[in-house]
N, C-alpha and C positions, 0 to 999 in steps of 0.2 A: 278404403273409405275412412277417413277420419270423423272426428266428432262434429257434427253438424253446428254451424254458427248459431242456429236457433236454440242450441242448449244453453245459450246465456240467459234465456228467458227462464228456463227450467231452474237454473241456479238461483235466480232472484226469488222465485216462488218457494223453493226449498228452504232458502235462508229465512223466508217469513215464518217458517215453523218454529224457528228459534227467537222470533220477535224482531229479526232484523229486516231493515228496509234498505233499498240502494241509497248510498251516501249521496249520489247525484240523480238528478231527474233523468228519465228516459224520453220524455217529451222534449223535442228540441226548443219549443217556445218557452218552456218552463226553464230550460238550461240556460237560455239568454238572460231571462229575468234574473236568475240566479247569479250568473256572472256580473250583471249590473249592479248588484247588491255589495260585491266585494272589490270591484275594481274603481278606481279614481275616475274622474270625468274624462281626463286626456286618454288613457289608455282604451277605456271602453268606447269612447268616440271614434278613436283610430281604428278599432276593429269592426265596430258595428256600423259605422257611418258610410255614407256613399257621396257620389258626385251631386252638386246641385240640390234640387228637391227631393232626391231619392227616387225619381220616376223609374230610373232604370233597375234599380233594385227592386221595385215593385213589379216592373215588367218581367223580370226573371222568375219571381214566384208566380205571377199570373200566368205566364205561358204554361205552367204544369197544369193548371186548371182547365186547360184547353184540350187535354188528353185523358183517356182513362183506360186502364187494363180491362181485358175482356177474359175473366177466368174460365178455365175448362176443367170439367170434372171426370171422375172416374179413371184417374190416370195414376200409374205407380210412381210416386215421387217421394217414397219414404226415403229413399237413400239418393242424395244429391251430390253434384260436383261442379262447383262454380269456378274450378281453378282456369287459368288461361295464361298464354305467354304472348307478351306484347313488345316488340322490338328486342327480342332476345331476352326479355325480363319475365322469368315466372313468377305468377302471383297467385294466391289462393282464392281471389275473386277479383273481378275487374274494378277495383277500387285503388286509388292511390291517396296519399296525403298531399294535398295542394303546397304549392309553394308560398308561406306566407313569412314575412320577415319581422324583426325587431321583437320577437315573441318573448324577450325578457322583460318587456313593460308589462306583461300579465302575470309572469312567474320566474323567479330567478334562474331557474333551470332551462328555461326557454326551449330552444330547438334540441338540447340534450335530453330533455324529458321526452319530447315528442318522438325523437329517433329511437329511444329505448322502447317506448310503447309500440311504436310501428314494427320494430324488429320483433317483438314478442309474438306479433301475429303475423309475420311474414309480409306485412303491407308495405310496398315501396314508398319511400319518403322522397318527395322533391324538394331538396335545400335550396332556400333563397340565398341569392347573392346579398340581401340585406339581413343575413342571420346576425344573431347576438353572440355567436361562437364561431370560431374558425372551422374551416372545412375540415381540417385534420381532426378537431375535437368531435365534431359530429359524426364523422365517419368512424371514429373509435366507438362512440356511443352505439352506432348501428350495428356493430360486429359484423357478421357474414350476410346481414339482410340487404336485399337489393336496394340501390339508391340511385336516383338521378339528380342532375344539378341544374338549377334554373339561373340563367343570365340576365342580369340587368347589365346593358352592354357599355362599357366604359369608353369614352371617346378617344383615350390614349390606347394605342393598339398593344403596346409593351405590356400594359397593365391587364388588358384582356386576355392576351396570349398566357401570361403568367398564371392568372385565375384559372383559365382552362387546363393548363398543364397540372396544376395542383389538384382540381377536381378530378380529373382522370386518374392522377397517380392515388387518389384516395378511393378509388373503386368505383366512381360514379359511371353508370353505362350509357346514360342518355342525356343529352344536352337540351334542355326546354329554353328557348330565347322568347322572352316576353316582349311583344312589340308595341303594346299599347300604352306604355308607361314610360316613354322617353321623356315626358315631363309630366309634372303631377297635374291632375284634375282639379276643378274647383271644388273642394271639400269643406263645406260650412262647419261640421261639427269640429274639425281641426282648426280651422281658420278662427273661429269665434273663441277658441282657448289659446290661440297663438303656439299650438302644440304640434310640432315636427321633431320626432325623436332623433332623426340623423343629425339635426343642429346640435344635439347634446351628445353626439358621439355615440348613440345607441343605434344597434343595427349596422354597425360598420366593421365588425370584427374581421371580416374577410379582407377587404382592402387594406385596413390598418395593419394587417399581419402579412400583407403580401410584400416580396422583396422589391418588385418592380415599381409599387406605389411608394415604398418608402424611400426609394432611391431618388425621388423627386422632392424630398422634404428636407429643409435645413436642419430640423429637429425631429426626434421621433413623436409619434403620436402621445406617447407617454409623457414626453417633456413638453409638448405644445400642442394641446388637443385642438384649439381652435384653429390653428394653422392646417392641421390634417383635414379637419372637417372642411375647411375652406378650399381645400384641393380636390376632396371627394365630390362633394355635393355638384358642382358644376360638370364633373366629369361622368356622372350616371344620370343626370337629368338636365334638360334644357336643349339637347341636340337630336333632331329627327333622325331616326334610323331609316336607311334606304336599302332597297333590293339588292343593289350591286355591292353592297359591304358584306353580304353573306358569304362571299368567296373567302373572306379571312377566317371565318369560323371553320369552313369546311377543310381549309388548309390545316388548321391547328386542332381539330378534332377528328379523331379517327372513328368515332362511334355514331349512332344515329342521332339526327337532330331534328327536333320538333318546334314548331312556330306556334307560340301561344298568343290568343288574342285576335283570331280569325273570326270574323262575322260576315264576310261576303264570299259568295262563290267564286268570283274572279280572283280573289286573294288566295283562296284555297287551291284553285287549279294553277296559279302562277307559282305557289310554294312548290308543287310537284314538278313543274316545268324547270325550275332552278336546282331540282335535285334534293329538296328536302325529304325526310323520311316520314314525317307524321305532322297532323295540326291539332291544336287544342282550340275548339270552339269556345270562345270566352269574351266576356266584356269585363273582366278583373272585378268580378262580383258586383258591378254597377258603380265602381270607384272612380271612373275615369270620364266617362261621357254620359251626361245626363240626357234623357230623352231618347236613348238608344233601345233598339229592339232588345227583347230579352233573348238571352242566348239559346234557349230551346226553340224558339220560333226561327232560329237560323240553322239548327241542326239538320232537320231533313233534307233541305236543298243542298247542303254541302255534302252530306253523306251520298246523296244521289249522284252529285258531279263528281265526286272523288271515285265513286263506283268500285271500291275495293283495293285500289292501287296504292293506298297508304292507310295506316291507322288515323281513324278520327276519334279523338278524345273530347270529353266534354266537362265544362267548368261554368259555374255561376248559377247559384240558385239551389244547389243540391243540399238539402237538410236532412233527409231521410232515406232509408233503403228503398221505400217505395218511389220516392223521386228518382233514386238511381235506377230502379226498374225501368220506369218510363223511358229515360235517356237512353238506356240500353236498347229498349224496343223500338226506338226510334232511329237505330243504327249506330250509337256510339260504341267503340271498342271498349272503352272504360271510362269511368268518371273520377273527378278529382273532388275531394271533400274539403271545405275550406273553414269557414268561421265556427261550425260546431265543435270541432276539435280544439280550437283556440278557447272557447268557453269552458271546454273540460280541463284545459291545461290551467286556466285561471283558478278554477274551483278545486282541483285536486292533483296538479302537476302530472307526473307519469300515470298515476292511476286514473286521473280524470280522463286523460286521453286515451288510456285503454278503455275505458267505460264508454266513451262516446264511439270509438272505432267498433268495439264489440256490439253496441246497441244497433249502428247502422248496418253491420253485416248480418247481424240477426234478423233484423226486419227485412232487408234484402232477400236472405234465405227463405224466410216464412212467405214473403210476397210471391216470389216466383214458384215456390213449392205449391201453394194454395192456388195459384193461377194455372196449375198443371204442368210444370216443367221441372225437369231433373237435371238439366245441364243447359250450359249456354248455346251449344250447337242447336239443340232442340228449340229454345227460346228464340234463337235468331232466325230460324228456318220458317217459324210460325208466321203467316202473312197478316193475320188478324189479333196479334197479341194485344195491340193498342189500337185505340180508335179516337179520332177528333170528336169532341162533344161541344154542345153549345156552352159558351162562356157566361156565367151568370154574376160574375163579380163586378165590383165598381168600376 
């Protein structure tokens, strides 16, 4: 048994004896406020904003207020083990770094800093197709740490296949296919500032370094940026993805394939019918469809329908370790953490990401231990670890 994640709190308290306080907040709401103070309007709005009026973002958070953990007492939880293996990927806790692109808009090291921080902790990182750095560069920063790759599906098959081959060669074990962002949602924060990083060649390192993509250009992206942008943007946005196209991915990816963006039971079941290996219950953090249901509201029904035949992961609305505990209690096999680590990146680069990940892991550890559980099997076997409660929010 290694050092528990909760030891991060003890470290912070002990540093206080020397008059030191944490460089970054441990409260996620204060973390967002701090990031707002250091980021320009465009980058902050891109990260923090959502679709339309923001109703789906609010629904994601409100869904958590409809459930409460039920702690049990007088159980020996002094030593804990939250490790798990998901789709042949060992991880120290059921937590992954969500795929978020264009991270160089908040810090120049972008995905490289995230990869290094995640690798330090053994937390798998899901690399976005919209990375500011190439697949190979981020893989090198990850070292031997487990990593997954997220695909925004290009409309040109040769480019898709080339990107998949590179991701697999770079050691990515699982392919995560995002379904809900085949075209950009209505995002007022970005629209009001006319801010879309891709049009500036940001978040395009993977396609712009891809031989199949470059073969279709008269001049390299280094020599004619706007021509490359003009080729890439319509290739990854604007054309709807269809079920019958999944055969191409299965043909060219020999590892597990997970579909991200599932909100309806029928879609989850169809994913299994066509041979997919897992799903992520997600609404893209409320960034795509306004007035959609909160992801957590969709989770229990999908878990029940899937009935253990494939892993069900959860994304959208996770801010704290306690949030993660609720999602796990409702049947998620693991959760993906998004915006908080980006705020950490903005505030402190690699150190900031590490701080956020350690904070979330520490709170998850303490929340489960103080609720009377010492490992995931014990927690998941408990029928009454979480209960629905009356919602008193607006």
